GUDO-577167 format. One record per residue (C-alpha): x, y, z. Coordinates in steps of 0.1 Angstrom, whole numbers, padded with zeros to 4 digits, always signed. Example, Ala and Ser with C-alpha at 12.3 -4.5 7.8 and 13.67 -1.06 7.14 Angstrom:
+0123-0045+0078;+0137-0011+0071;
end
This chain:
-0337-0919+0341;-0353-0889+0322;-0385-0874+0336;-0415-0877+0314;-0418-0840+0305;-0382-0831+0303;-0376-0807+0274;-0410-0790+0278;-0408-0753+0286;-0437-0738+0306;-0442-0700+0312;-0461-0697+0344;-0480-0665+0350;-0501-0679+0378;-0506-0669+0414;-0523-0682+0446;-0532-0719+0444;-0550-0733+0413;-0524-0722+0387;-0493-0730+0409;-0508-0764+0416;-0510-0771+0379;-0474-0760+0372;-0461-0778+0403;-0473-0811+0388;-0458-0802+0355;-0425-0794+0372;-0426-0827+0391;-0428-0845+0358;-0398-0827+0345;-0410-0796+0327;-0389-0765+0329;-0414-0742+0346;-0404-0705+0345;-0424-0685+0370;-0430-0649+0358;-0440-0623+0384;-0444-0586+0383;-0412-0568+0395;-0433-0544+0417;-0458-0566+0436;-0442-0600+0431;-0459-0632+0441;-0485-0623+0468;-0478-0656+0488;-0440-0654+0487;-0439-0633+0519;-0473-0640+0533;-0481-0659+0566;-0476-0684+0578;-0438-0681+0575;-0407-0703+0577;-0375-0686+0588;-0344-0688+0610;-0367-0685+0641;-0391-0712+0630;-0427-0712+0619;-0447-0681+0627;-0476-0659+0617;-0455-0627+0618;-0424-0621+0597;-0396-0620+0622;-0366-0618+0599;-0357-0608+0563;-0352-0645+0555;-0388-0655+0564;-0408-0668+0534;-0444-0680+0531;-0450-0717+0536;-0475-0718+0508;-0449-0704+0484;-0423-0729+0495;-0447-0757+0489;-0462-0746+0456;-0431-0733+0438;-0408-0763+0442;-0390-0774+0411;-0395-0740+0393;-0374-0711+0382;-0383-0675+0388;-0380-0643+0368;-0397-0609+0372;-0411-0590+0342;-0435-0561+0338;-0461-0574+0313;-0479-0540+0314;-0449-0523+0297;-0441-0525+0260;-0406-0537+0267;-0418-0563+0291;-0443-0577+0266;-0416-0577+0239;-0393-0598+0261;-0423-0621+0269;-0431-0626+0233;-0395-0636+0226;-0398-0662+0253;-0432-0674+0239;-0414-0682+0206;-0394-0709+0223;-0420-0720+0249;-0443-0750+0247;-0470-0739+0273;-0483-0707+0289;-0504-0710+0320;-0523-0681+0336;-0551-0678+0362;-0560-0641+0357;-0596-0631+0359;-0615-0635+0326;-0605-0608+0302;-0572-0597+0319;-0549-0614+0294;-0567-0597+0265;-0563-0563+0282;-0526-0570+0286;-0523-0581+0250;-0511-0616+0259;-0542-0637+0253;-0541-0669+0232;-0548-0651+0199;-0517-0628+0205;-0495-0657+0215;-0506-0680+0187;-0496-0653+0162;-0461-0655+0176;-0460-0693+0181;-0487-0713+0164;-0477-0744+0184;-0482-0728+0218;-0505-0745+0243;-0523-0718+0263;-0541-0728+0295;-0563-0703+0314;-0577-0712+0348;-0606-0690+0361;-0633-0693+0387;-0662-0698+0363;-0646-0701+0328;-0642-0678+0298;-0679-0680+0289;-0713-0678+0306;-0730-0651+0326;-0708-0655+0356;-0674-0655+0338;-0665-0620+0351;-0673-0628+0388;-0643-0628+0412;-0639-0662+0429;-0619-0679+0456;-0623-0715+0467;-0650-0706+0493;-0672-0689+0466;-0668-0718+0442;-0677-0744+0468;-0708-0723+0476;-0717-0717+0439;-0717-0754+0428;-0735-0767+0459;-0707-0785+0477;-0712-0764+0508;-0749-0772+0509;-0740-0809+0509;-0712-0807+0535;-0719-0808+0572;-0745-0825+0594;-0782-0826+0586;-0800-0795+0599;-0767-0776+0604;-0754-0746+0584;-0735-0752+0552;-0697-0759+0556;-0668-0758+0532;-0643-0786+0530;-0612-0780+0552;-0588-0775+0523;-0592-0753+0492;-0605-0782+0472;-0617-0764+0441;-0583-0748+0436;-0564-0780+0440;-0588-0800+0417;-0587-0773+0390;-0549-0774+0391;-0550-0812+0386;-0575-0810+0357;-0554-0782+0341;-0522-0802+0342;-0541-0832+0327;-0554-0810+0299;-0520-0796+0292;-0504-0831+0290;-0533-0842+0267;-0527-0811+0245;-0490-0818+0243;-0498-0853+0232;-0522-0839+0205;-0496-0815+0193;-0470-0843+0191;-0494-0861+0167;-0506-0831+0147;-0481-0803+0152;-0510-0780+0163;-0513-0761+0196;-0545-0750+0212;-0561-0731+0240;-0574-0748+0272;-0602-0732+0293;-0604-0746+0328;-0630-0733+0353;-0627-0742+0390;-0665-0745+0392;-0666-0769+0363;-0640-0791+0377;-0655-0793+0412;-0690-0798+0399;-0679-0826+0376;-0667-0845+0407;-0696-0839+0431;-0723-0846+0405;-0714-0882+0404;-0736-0882+0435;-0773-0880+0425;-0778-0848+0445;-0807-0837+0422;-0826-0868+0433;-0822-0864+0471;-0855-0847+0476;-0874-0874+0456;-0856-0900+0478;-0866-0882+0510;-0829-0876+0519;-0815-0844+0535;-0791-0824+0513;-0764-0828+0540;-0757-0864+0548;-0727-0857+0571;-0703-0886+0567;-0729-0909+0552;-0735-0917+0516;-0769-0925+0503;-0760-0958+0486;-0745-0976+0515;-0753-0983+0552;-0735-0984+0575;-0711-0957+0562;-0700-0933+0589;-0676-0926+0617;-0681-0944+0649;-0669-0936+0684;-0642-0959+0699;-0629-0959+0735;-0599-0938+0724;-0612-0918+0694;-0631-0924+0662;-0630-0949+0633;-0645-0948+0598;-0664-0979+0587;-0682-0986+0555;-0701-1016+0541;-0705-1011+0503;-0718-1045+0495;-0741-1071+0511;-0710-1093+0516;-0694-1064+0535;-0724-1061+0558;-0724-1098+0565;-0687-1098+0573;-0691-1068+0596;-0719-1085+0615;-0697-1116+0620;-0668-1094+0632;-0690-1077+0657;-0704-1110+0669;-0739-1101+0658;-0747-1129+0634;-0782-1129+0649;-0790-1097+0630;-0790-1118+0598;-0824-1130+0609;-0839-1095+0608;-0853-1090+0573;-0852-1052+0576;-0815-1052+0584;-0808-1074+0554;-0824-1049+0530;-0800-1020+0520;-0829-0997+0512;-0843-1001+0547;-0809-0996+0562;-0803-0963+0542;-0837-0950+0553;-0830-0960+0589;-0793-0951+0592;-0797-0941+0628;-0807-0976+0639;-0779-0992+0619;-0753-0968+0633;-0765-0974+0668;-0760-1011+0663;-0724-1006+0651;-0717-0981+0679;-0727-1006+0705;-0697-1027+0694;-0671-0999+0686;-0677-0980+0718;-0663-1009+0738;-0631-1012+0719;-0599-0992+0711;-0593-0979+0676;-0565-1003+0668;-0585-1033+0680;-0614-1023+0657;-0591-1018+0627;-0574-1051+0633;-0607-1070+0636;-0622-1055+0605;-0590-1059+0586;-0592-1096+0592;-0628-1095+0580;-0620-1075+0549;-0643-1047+0559;-0632-1012+0550;-0621-0993+0581;-0597-0966+0591;-0589-0947+0623;-0597-0910+0621;-0562-0897+0624;-0551-0864+0637;-0527-0843+0617;-0498-0855+0640;-0508-0891+0634;-0510-0886+0597;-0474-0872+0597;-0463-0904+0613;-0484-0928+0592;-0460-0954+0577;-0480-0957+0545;-0474-0921+0535;-0438-0922+0546;-0431-0954+0527;-0445-0938+0495;-0425-0906+0500;-0457-0885+0503;-0443-0863+0531;-0411-0846+0521;-0390-0819+0536;-0391-0782+0525;-0361-0760+0521;-0362-0722+0525;-0340-0708+0497;-0331-0677+0517;-0317-0698+0546;-0306-0728+0526;-0319-0750+0555;-0347-0775+0559;-0379-0761+0573;-0396-0776+0603;-0426-0779+0580;-0430-0804+0552;-0448-0807+0519;-0466-0833+0498;-0445-0855+0476;-0454-0863+0440;-0485-0884+0440;-0481-0903+0407;-0456-0932+0407;-0441-0940+0373;-0422-0973+0368;-0397-0958+0343;-0397-0920+0346;-0393-0908+0382;-0412-0877+0392;-0406-0852+0420;-0392-0818+0430;-0354-0816+0426;-0350-0780+0437;-0367-0759+0464;-0389-0729+0456;-0368-0702+0441;-0359-0668+0455;-0382-0644+0435;-0363-0633+0404;-0334-0656+0410;-0331-0668+0374;-0337-0636+0355;-0302-0634+0340;-0301-0670+0330;-0336-0672+0315;-0336-0639+0297;-0302-0648+0281;-0314-0682+0270;-0349-0673+0258;-0349-0636+0250;-0313-0630+0239;-0307-0604+0266;-0271-0597+0277;-0263-0590+0314;-0261-0553+0305;-0296-0555+0289;-0310-0571+0321;-0294-0545+0342;-0308-0517+0321;-0343-0532+0321;-0341-0537+0359;-0332-0501+0365;-0362-0491+0344;-0385-0514+0364;-0392-0537+0334;-0374-0567+0351;
end
């Protein structure tokens, strides 16, 4: 069965996380993603810790075959060439490739592509049908567009850090680089939409994706601007201001997450806990009172959970159709049958060793009924496809590639 984006050619100028996440998803759906790196510096994560190599996982590079785990995860299913876009010859080769490409993705700081002479206007002149996606921290417009940003700064800028953590404690970022990952997902969605638009109209376009915009669009579903009026602390911990109870609770052997989103959920939880008597308390039957008095509600639930094991709680609340999950450690997540059944934990291969890594990576998260998606090849050795790609898309002979390589262009 053909993958849904087979035949789509993507030129990938991205580095670090947001851009590679975007092109990883496109590659998983079948696009031919050609990763283009500078021949001098290369991809900064290709040989950065933590490493996988013949001697296992480490924070120091022990052998010449050690490669960065982040690179092995983010570059699966892609091809790799090196090209100096700062040189006239390098840009000429790139423009030849653009003539045959469908999509160009970059995550330079705002203005860098214009200084290099490879911005949307320049590429559109070569290929009017090109779809050009730029990912930046804060977008291509606005007073902060030139600010340098990593995930930590974006989480701080849009207020997620001020919402994360326990009341009265310092701001905290989410454990993973959430703004990078989310921006990559939004960008891939925008590219697929632009491809659909071009299919109908024959017209390409530019796509401007800001990490800050993407993250803010998700967190602002929560009425964070109304918390003060409602007498709520900015940081709610694991709670959410619309439901109660909604938290993690201590069990005899760990923690469980329990949430009652409806009145029916609350009644079912009380029955499961053997506390039907609470139904006679008019305060406890009012969601507004429970939200304002979360501590009292949580204490009630904890009286029950603290006497039971996690599995016992999950089983009891499963029978009662109350949302509940154990708080799993990373080791437990790696063994969770649900993720394994859906092929969400897959092996990694180090291309320098040709062997499976002790580490694993996420599988493709969207399941199509007719067009399978996933990563058929491991991350490439940097520059491994230069001869093939430049012959196909820039009409360069092996002698041309050799000459350009000796000049530092490739």
